[in-house]
Structures are given as structure tokens and as C-alpha cells.
N, C-alpha and C positions, 0 to 999 in steps of 0.2 A: 504494500500500500504506500502511495506516495505521500510526501510531506504535505502537499497541498490538500490531499484528501483528508489527512488527519486534521489539518487546520479547519477545514470545512465542518468536519464532524464536531470538533471542539466548540464551534460557534453555533451548533444546532439549537441551543437554548434561545438565541436571539430571535429568529422568526417565530418560535413558539410564543415568546412573550409579547411580540408585536401583535400576533393574532389575538391573544387573550385581551390585550388592552383595547384593540379595535372592537372586539365583541362586547367588552364591558362598557365602553363608551357609546355603543350603538352607532358607530360610524356608517355601517352599511344601511341601517334604517334611515339615517339622515340623508343619505345619498339616493335613497330608493326612488324618489320622484324625478331625478334628473341631476345634471351637473350643478355644483354649488361652489362658491368661493370659500377659501379656508377661513376668512374672518366670519362669514355667515355660519359656517359649521361650528366654529369655536363658540359663538354665542349660543347655539342650540345645545351643544354638548357640555358647556361649562368648562372650557379648556382655554389654555393660553394660545392665542392665534399662531405665534411663531413656533411654539413647540408642536402644535397640531399640524402645521405645514410640514414639519420634519417627519412626523409620524406618517402623514399621507404620502410623502415621497418614498418612505421605506415600504409602505403598502404597495406603491406603484412598482417597486423593485420585485415584490413578491407576486405581482400580477393581479392584485385584488382591486386596484383602482388605476385609472389613467389620468395623467396630468395634461390638461388641455391647453393651458397657458400658465402665466406666472401665478395666478390665483385660483383658477377653477380646476376642480377634480370631478371625475365621473366614475361610477361603479362599473367594473367588468362583470362578465357572466360568472367567473369564479367568485368574485366578491359577493355576488348576490346570495351565495350559500350562507353568508353570515346574517341573513335576514330570516332564515328558517330554522329547522331543527338542527342543522349543522352548527349553528351558533352555540346551542347548549352543549353539543359534543365537544366543540373547541374549548369552551369554558370549563367543562368537567375535566378534559384531558390536561389542562394547564392550570387547574384550580390551585389557589395558594396552599391548601392543605397537602395536595399531592406534590406541589413544587417543593415545599419544605421537606417532605419525606424523601424525595429523590436527592435533595441537597445533602442528605446524610448517608448517601449510598456507601461511602467508604466504611463508616461505622456499621451499617447494616450487613455488609459482607464480612466484616470482622466478627460480628456477634451472631450472625445467622438469624437475627430477629429484626422486625421493622422498627424504625425509630419512632418513639412515642411523641405525641404532640407535647411541646414544653409546658403548656398550661393544663390541659386535660389529662395527659398521660395516655390518651387513646391513639389507636392507629389512624392513619389518614382516612381510611374507609369508615371507621367508627365516628370520627369527627365530622365527616361530611354527612353521614346519616343522622347525626344529632341536630343538624340544621334543617328545618322543614322544607325550605325552598330548594336547597341543594339536594336533599333526599328525594324530593319529587322529581327533579331532573334526572337523578341517577336511576330511579325506577322507570321513568319514561324511556330512557336509553336502553335499559334492560328489556323492557317490553318490546321495543323495536327490534332488538336482536332476537328475542324469543319468537317473535312473529316470523322471522326469516327461517329459523331452525325448526319450528314446530311441525310443519308438514313433513320434513325429512325424518324427524323422530317417529312420527306416526307410521310413515312408510317403512322404516327400518325394523320396527319391532311389533310383534303381534300382541296387542293388549286385550284381545277378545277372550283370552283364557281366564281373565279375572272378573270378579263381581264387584269388588269395592277397592278403589285405588286411593291411597293416602299420599298426597303431594305435600312434602315438607318444604317450607320456604318457597311456595309456589308463586309468590309475588302477586302479579295482577291476574294470574290464572290463565295466561295465554296458552301454555302447553296443555294444561288440564282441559281447557275448552276444546282444543284441537283433538285430543284423545277421545273425549266424550262425544264429539261430533262424529268421529269415525266409528265409534263402538256404541250404538244406541242403547244396548242393554247394560252398559257399565254405569256405576255410580262412583262418586268421588267425594273426598273431604280434603279441603285445602287448608293447611296450617300456615298462618302468617302472623306477622307482627300486628299488634292492636291497631296501630295507626294506618295500616294498609287495608284493613278488612273491607271497608266501604268501597274502595276502589276495585278490589278483587271481586266483590259481589257484583258490582256494576258491569265489569268485563264479562263475567260468566252469564249474566242476564242478557247482555248484548249479543252474545254468541248463541243464545237460545237454549242453554243447558243448565240454567239455574235450578230447575226442578230436580236435577239429578246431582247437584253439588252442594255440599255444606261448607261454609267458610268459618273457621274458628281460630282463635288465638291460643288454643290449648297446646301444650308441649307434646313432644313425641311420646312421652309417658302415657298420654291420654289417647293414643292411637286406638281407633275402634277395634274391638276384638275380631270383628268380621272382616277387617281389611286383609286382603290376601296379596297385596303388592304395595310397596313403599317406594315412592319416586323422589329422588333428590336431583334437581336440575341445576347444574353449574353452582353447586353449593360446597362440595367437598374441596374443590380447588381453592376456596377462600380460607381454608383451615390448615394449620400445621398438623403433623401426624398425630400428636397427642389429642388435640381437640377433635380431629376427624375420627379417630378411633373411639373416642367417648360417644360421639353422636351415633356412630354405626353400632356400637354396643347397645345403645338405647333402642335402635331400630330392631336389633336382634331380639331383645327382650320382649318387644311388642308384637313381633310377627309370629304367626303360627308356624309349625315345622314345615308345612308345605308352601309357605309364602315365598315371595320373591322380592329381593332388593334390587332396584333399578337406579343406576347412576347415569346421568347424561353429562359426559365430561370429555375433554380433550385427552387423547392418549399420546403422551410424549414419545417420539421415536427414541430408541436407546442411543443412536448416533445421529446427530443433526448434520445433514448436508448444508453447505453454505447458503443455498437459496431458501432454506427452511428456517433460518435463524430468526428472521423478523417475526414469522408467524408463531414460532414456538419459544425460542430462547428469550426474546425480548418480552413476550407475554408472561413467561414464567418468572422472569426477574421482576416485572411489575407486580405480580401477585405477591412476591416476598415484600416488596417495598410498601405496597398499598394495604394489604390485609394480613400479611404474615403467612399466606398460603403458598401453594406450589402446584405446578403441573406434575403428573406422574406417568411413568411408563406402565405398560400392562403388568409387568412383573411387580412393580411397586404397588399397584392397586391390589394385586393378588395377595401380597404380603400384608398390606393394611387391612384388607377384608378378613384375612385369616386371624389377625389380632382381635378382631371384633366378633369372631365366631361365624364367619361366612366362608363359603367356597366360591371363587369366581368360576362361573359356569359358561360364560359366553360373552363375546363382544360383537356388537352389530353396528357397522359403519353407517353414519348419517350423512346424506348428501349435503355439501356446503358450497357456498359461492367461491369462485376462484380467489386465491390469496388468503383464504381463511384457514386456520388450523383444522385438522380433521376432528370430527366429533364422533363419539360412539355411545350407544346404549350399552352399559356394562351390567350384566346380569349376575346376581349372586344368590345362592341358596343358603339357608341356615344349616350349620353343622349340627349333627345329632348330639 
């Protein structure tokens, strides 16, 4: 790798912070109706005109705006993304909580644990969830991703063998709704945080499956005795091995001997080729920094499940968009 490439990589934080500031100030919204002068934009956004002009020129370098003359700037097609859902994605990806957590990466690698927030002592993920506005944006983003993967999960695995599915941490119920829609005889109970129950119930109602789905804030210990399958979607990846094993042991205690544990997760390749590093290696490192969790190989999942009293009995690949890491439905059965 050349010195120039290393220099560009070292400055990668600069465009990220420029994007966050543009999103936070609402620059794209202010330019949405057409070209504006930078003094006019400064009045609307409550910024210093000279400093804003410098920010706009930097945005022009990133292709988000075009400078028409000395004072006027216009939004590009790429920049229009900051007026829609992508704006929330940008702000979440470069949020101050995550920014601070990544700033402590050296210590994170030394300790093997995420750096706690200096005030709350929480992880970046926990800190963001504690703020209602940020938590809502996080859940909206998760729902959007869930909507992309849900049809593939339904196609990859046969849920028709079950009568009652318990979805732990089902968030807005996107995946449960897709499963219930595909299997009309199936019922489900979705376990979620108290502050998301209303949103989850509304999503299930919108999908037309609310009459077959219960939404509850009860813990896994209150799993219905009749539940013959327990589903954890993108949840174990957010936990370290100790916390993951504890959760899975609770599932083992609640499931009948003939039940099934289903994890929807990425399976990390044992050896990463260079072109897969962004999809797997960088995501895995972000899990450590953000939540203290990790991606795992199939062998690592088998070992983790065995600690909790399960045998890994199958992995079922889920179709994903190009550039995304592979997802699988990981099936496990209780050990006798």
C-alpha cells in the first residue's frame, strides 16, 4: 500500500465529520428548493457566513453541492440523500457517542472491551438507546434493514413445522410479521422493551397479523410453555460470549426438549479474503466498539451453543443484497 493511500485512509474521519455537520445543520433541506447564497443559508441555519462558505466548499469537494458563483450553492443529486432517510443513517453512523467510542479504539483493542461513556459508564449503543430521539432513529434503521432481510429468512427456513414462535428482541416485529404472513397457521409472541411495544403492535397490525401475535415486555423466563421455537434476530452479535451464553441458557431452560432455537446472524468466514474485509472485518470491529459484541464463525457458534446446552443442527443461507455480509438461519436443538 502506498504512502498516499495511507494518508488518505488516515484522513477518513474528515469527510465523515463534514457529512455529520451538514446533516445536523440541515444544509440539504435548506438547499432543497433551489440555489441559495451562503449568507442567506447562514441566516437560516444559524451559522457564521464565512465558516459556512468553507463548509459548503468542502461539501462541493465531496460532490454533495455545486458552487455556482462566489456566493451561490446548489444541491447535487447525491446531496439530496441528506434530505431523506439517509440523513438519519449518516447521523447515526457518525453520532458523537459512536465517535467517542471509536476514538478509544487503541484502549478497546488492548482491553478487549468497549470503552464506556465517561459520564454514564454505558457502551455507545446503550447510551444512544437511552436517548428517545436517537433510539427511535436506531430502531427505524433496524426496521429498514429487517425489511430487506425478512423475505430471505422466510424463504431460507421452513417455519411451518411450528405452532407458536417466540421472537426475543423482535423490535418492530418486521421479521415476525413476514413469518406469520407466510405461515397462516402459526402464532407468535414478540418480547421487546417496554418503550417499543406500541410501535411493535402497530407494525404487526399493519401487516394484518395482529390477531395471531402477542406483544409483551416479559423476559425470556416468561416464554410461553407452548412455544416450540425461539427466534433471536441479529441479537447475539451484540453480546460478548458470557452475556450471549447466559441468554441462550435462559432460552434452553424455557424451550421444550423438542423445541428449536433459531438465530439469524452473520457467519464469519474463518479466513477473510481481502475483498470481504469491509463486509465482515470492519463490521465485526464495530460490534466490539459499539456494543461489546462480535461476529462468529460457524465453529464459534457451535461452541457457544454447546455452552448453553444446545447442539447446532443446521445453517440455512439467507439471500442478501450485493456487498452485504452473508446471513444464515442457525438452527439448534436442546441437548438431552
